[in-house]
N, C-alpha and C positions, 0 to 999 in steps of 0.2 A: 418387490414393493410395487403396488399398483400405481399407475400414473396419476390417478386422482389424488393420491396422498402426497405427491411430490410438490408441495407448495411450501413457501417460507412465510412466516408471519413477520411483517415489518415491525419496526419499533413502535409505530403508532397503531398497531392492531390490524392493519389492512392485510389482504392476502396478495402476495406477489405472484407473477406468472409462473407456470410450471416449467420444470426443466425438461427439454425435449430434444437436445442435440445428440445424446447418446442413449444407450439402452436404459430405460427407466427401471428395469429390474435389477440393474447392477448395483451391488454394494461397493462404494468407493472406500477402499481400506486405507490408502496411503495418500496424504496430501503433502505437496511441496510448496512452501510459502517463503516470501521474500520481504525484506524490510523497506521502509520508505525514507523520506527526508529526515536528516538530523543525526544519522548514525555514522557519518563520515569522520575520519580522523587522518592526520598525516601518517603515512607509512602503512596504511591498511592493506596494501598489496605486497609489501616488502617481504613479509615472512613466507607468503605463498611463492613469490618469485624465487626466493632463496631455496626453499624446500623442493620446488618443482620447476627448475629453470627451463626445461625444454618446452613444456606446455605453456608456461607463463610468457616466455619470450615471444613466441609466435602470436599469442593472444594480445599482448601489449603492443606489438608492432601493428597488428590489425586495428586495435583501438585508436592508436595515434594517427594511423593513415586514414582511417574512416573520418575522423574529425578534422584532419589537417592541422593539428596542433599537438604539442607535447603534453597531453593530459597526464600521462604516466609520471612525468617529472613533477607536476603539481601535486599529484597524489603522494609521491614518495618524499618530496622535499618541502612542499608548501611554497610560501609561508601560509599560515592559517588564513590571513586576510584574502589570499587568492583562492584557496580551496573552499572557503566559506561562501564565496560568490555562488549564487544559485545556479548559474550557467556552468559552473565547474563541479559543484558538490553533487548535483543530481545525476549527471552522466557518470561520475566517479563511483557513486554507490551502485548504480545499475550495472556498470561494467565489472566491478569487483564481485558482485553476486554471481554473474555469469561466468567469470573466471573460476570461481570456486566450483561451480557445477561442472565446467569443462575438465577441471583437474580430477574431480570424482569420476567422470566418465572415462577420461583418457589414461589416468594413472592407476585407478582402482577398478576399472571395468564396470562401473556402476551404469546399468542400462536404464536410463530414465523412463523410456517408453514402456519398459516391462515392469519396473519397480514402483512407478508412480501412477496414481489413478486420477488425480485432479491437482491443478495448480491455482494459486492465488497470491496476491501481493498487496501490501498495505500502501495505498496511495501511489507514489512513484514505483513501488515494488510491483505494481500491476504490469509494468512493461517487462520486467524480468520474468514474470510468470507467463506472459504471452510468448516470450522467446523460448522459455523452457518447454512450453506446451506445443510448440511448433507452429504457432500462428504468425509470428513475425520473425524475419531474419534479424540476427544480432546487429549487423551494420545499419540496417534501416531503422531499427528501434533506437539505436544509440544516437543516430542523427536527429530523429524526432525528439528524443528526450532533451538533447542539447538545444535544439531550436525552441522547444516548448519552454525550457528553463530561461532562455534569453528573453522570450516574450513576457514571461512571468516577472522577471526582474524589471523590465521596462514598465509593466503595469504598476508595480510597487513604487517605482521612482515617480511616475506621473501622478499617482494618487497623493503622495507626500507633497509634491510640488504644488498641486492644485488646491489642496485643503490645508496644508500645514500640519496635518495630524500625523501622529505616529501610528504605524500599523504593525500587526503581528498576530500571534496566536497565544491563547491562554487555556491551559488544561483545568478542568473542574473535576474534583474528586469528591464523591459523596458516598453515603451508605447505599449498598445495592438496592435495598427496598425503597429508596427515594429517587432512583434514577428516572423512572417513567414520569413522575410528577414534576421533577426538575426540568425535564425536556419540555413538558407541556407548559410549564410556567414561562420558560424562555421564549417559546413560540408565541405565547400570549403577549408578552411584553414587546417582542419585535414586530415590525410590520409584516403581516403574513405574506405580503407580496414579495418580500425580500428573501423568503426561505424556499422558494421553489426554483424552477430551472430557468430563471430569467437571465439568459446569457446573451441577449442581443444588445440592448442599450443600457442594461442595468449597471454597467460600470460608470455611468454618469450620475448615479444616485448619490445622495448626500451621505456623509460618513455615518450619520445616525442610522440610516437604513443598511449600510454596508457591513452588516454583521451576520454571520451564519454559524450554525452548528457544523463545523468542518469535519469532525470525526465523532463517531460513536464507537469507542475503542473496546469497551468491556462493560461488565455489569455495574461498574461504579465510576467510569471515567468517560467524559466527553471533552471535546476541544472546541473553543470558540475562535473565530477568525474574523479580522476586520480592524476597525479603528480601536486602538487601545483605550482611548478616552470613552468611546461608546461602550466598550466592554465593561469598563469600570463603573459607568453609570448603570448598566444593566445589572451588575452584581449588587449595587446598592439597592436597586429596586427589588431584586430577588430576596435580599435580606430583610428589607423593611416591609415589603408588601406581599411577597410570594411565599413566605414561610420556609425559605431554604437558606442554608449557610454553608455552601460547598467550599472546600479548600481550593484556592486558586493558585496556579503555578504558571508564571510566564515562561513560555518556551523560547529557545534560542533561535528565533526567526524574526526577521523584520519584514517578512512578506506574509500577506494574509491569504495563504493557500486555501483552495476550496471555498472561495467567497465570490460574490458578484464582481469584485474588482478584477478578477482573472478572466472576464469574458473574452478579451482578445486572444487569450491562450486557447480557449475552447474553439474559437473561430479558426485559429491557426491549425489546431489538430484536425478539424474537419477537412480542411484543404489538404493537409499532408496525408491523411488516411485515404482520401480519394485517389491520391497519386501513388499509393504504396501497395505492393503485392501482399495480400493477406491470404493465408491458407485457412480455408474453412470448408468442412470440419477439419480439425487438426487431430493430433494424436491422443488428446485427452481433454476433458472439459476444463475451462478456466472460469473462475468465479469473478463477476464484476463487482467493483466497489460500490457502484450506484444502485444496482438492483439486488445485490447480495444473492444472486443466482447465476448459474453459468450463462455465458453468452449463447444466444440461440441461432444467430445467423451472422453473416458478414456485415450486413447493414446494422444489425443490433450492436455488434462490436464497435463499429465506427461511431454510432450515436452515443453509446454509453461511455466509451473511452474519451470522447470529446467533452461530454457533460461532466465527467469526473473532475475537470478543472474548476468547476463552479458549484458542484453539489457535494452533499455530505458523503463521506467515506463510511459505509456501513459495515465496518469490520466485525463488530460483535454479532450482527445478524448473519454475516458470512460464516463465521466460526460455528455459531449455533446450528445453522442449516446443515453443515457438513457433519457436525458432531451428533446432532439429534435425529436428523432425517436421512442422512446418507451413510451412516455407519463408519465414518473415518475413525481409525484407531491409532494410526501412525502419522505423526506430524513432524516433518523435517524442515527446519528453518535454515536457509542458506543466505549468507551475506554478513556485512559488518554489524557488530553490536549484538545485543541480546534483547532489544526492546520487543521485536516481533515475537520471539520465543516466549517472553514473559507474558505478553498479551494473550497468546494462545493458551499457555499453561494456566493462566488465571481463569479462563472460561472452562476448559475441559477437565481441569483438575488432575488428580493422580489416576493414571491408567495402569492397571496391574493385571489385565487379562488379555488373552489372545494376542500376545506379542506386541501390545500397544505401548506407546510412549510419545513424549514430546522432546525433540532434540534441537539444539541450535548449533550450527557449524559456522564459526567465524575465525577459527585459528587452526593451522595445520596440526597442532598437537591433539585436536579433538577428532581427527578423521578416523583413525583406526578404532577407537572406542565406539564411535557411532556405527562404523561399518560392521563391527562385530555384533552390535545390538540388532542391526537390521537383518543380519544373517540368521538370527534366531527364528525358528518356525513360528508361524502366526498363532498356533495353538498353545505355545509355551508361554507361561507367565514371566513377565519381566517388569522391572521397575523403571520409572522415568529416568532418563539420563540427566 
């Protein structure tokens, strides 16, 4: 594939920068992807710990020692009020994802560097992807995720105290052929200055401005983040004046992730990344949530990973880029829940040629079936798992 063709078209029609960190002639056949916030549940590591005690015990001991707190007990026993706290739920999800990957490697001989061509993660999952790809050490990434989550929780509390508003996230679901015009209408109604990368003083903006398209997840789903009252007002405007009537679903989050309110978290990440050892280039490309393209340098990684706190997660663009432009046929989702696997499957559809498929691994009972499917030659037809 010539380098000139390795571009991704953004959701607004602009052309993003070309991929340049690895061979531009290489077809990326297998992608490893990880879930983001909201997939946590009490006991999500228990079945893995019971089935694979040797690998799990050493990993859990490392996790708790790294954070200096018994996170494993919170994951295993709760209560929900404790696990649901952002500073606990986010490192729990990230750690559970990496535990599953370690079990694959150590118990089943899965060679990540040989079997996987590219990694990516949805929002929080980007940190798991960077660990899997060899960019970040697990312990360093876990500490950053915990610290970032603590700052995010503080941002949410300060915003509520200052304005008296409720904050959170609302998913909008529409017909696929209406998505582009829905996004355009939302951006027209919102202050254009609030939808860019204003991550310095933007956390001081009024709640009316503090709304952002936090995620573009698939061909018919986006997520708004910010003041719930402002989001409700925006929905009224869309229905009365914008010609759109999307189905709105309030998400289980009282934090407005990927919005200007999270500016202090972006600043925190810049500081932490400057003090963290980053391997670049690493063993495989990793796709950024912000650019929907692979990171191109160590500085690019620091910049985009920081901005991810306040900018839109372009998951749909990322999947389309790998599916349509880089030839990915095998998609392996690792981590709690099935949300990530469903979002990928929605975009790439049924893959029935050249050993392709979309798999989600969140339970030990799924391992052997998935490993058998992955052992099939790439030229052999298989169905999606």
